[in-house]
N, C-alpha and C positions, 0 to 999 in steps of 0.2 A: 206267557212264556215266549221267549225269543230263542230260536235255535241258531247255534253258531257251528260251523264246521271248523276243523283244526286250522284251516287256512284263512278263515274270515277275520275281520278287524274285531277284536275283542275289547270293546270299550268297557272298562271297569269303573264302577262307582262304588261308594261306600254303602249305597242303598240297594244293591242287587246281589243275588246269589247265583252260584254256578253249580250245575251238575256236570261232571266231566267223565270221560272214558279215556284210559291210557291203554295202549298196547305194549306189552313187555317184550323183551328180546326173545322170550320163549313162545311168543304169540298168544299169551293169555291176556284177558281183559281185566282191568281194575276200574271200579266205579267209585267216585267220591263226590263230595259237595263242599263248597267253600264260599266265602264272600270276597276272596281275593285270589283269583286264578293264577296270576303271575307269581305271586308269593308262594302259593301252595306248590306249584310246579318246581319252584327253586328249592323248597324244603324237601320234596321228593328226590330231586337231583343231588342235594348234599348228603342224603342218607343219614341225617342226624336224628336226634330223639324225637323231632316233630314229624319226621317222615313215617309214612305207613310201613309197618313191619314187613308186609307183603312185598312191597316194592323193593325193599333193600336186598332181596334174594336175587334180583335180576341185574344183569350188566347195564342195561338201558331200558328206556321206554319212550313212547312217542304219544303226544296228545292226538287223539283221532276224532274226538267228538265233544261238544259241549253245548249246554242249554243255559239260558239265563232266566232267572226268576226274580220277582219283586220281593218275596218274602222267604225267610229260611224254612218255614214250614212247607211251602210249596216244593222247595228244592229237596228237602228231606223225604218228602212223599214220593217225588219222582225218583230219587236215588233208590229208595226201597223197592219201588215198582220195577226199575230196570234190573236190579239185583235178582228179582224173581224170574226174569226172562231166561230162555235158553240162549246159548251162545249164538246159535243160528239167527235168532231174532234180534240180538244185539248187533250182529254183523250187518243185518239188513238195515237196521237204523243207521249205522255208521256209513253204509253205502248210499243212503238216501232213499231207500225203498220203503 
């Protein structure tokens, strides 16, 4: 796993997968996974049929955290794990603690 924060260089390749956390305009957190982070963020921004329904309810969002994995199964397991965490624990991860 390679951890990336929202400001780091996000080198994307066809052979890697990302788990990411978005902060919505209402300060809620959304967790997802993808193999193309830039494309997925654009899909969320466009609020089209490929966008997560949850994100469509908010005026805006910001990428606050991401991790890179070599396989989809690793990314999916991490996504599931993070979704089980409390908001406080997710906030600590985002803050780097």
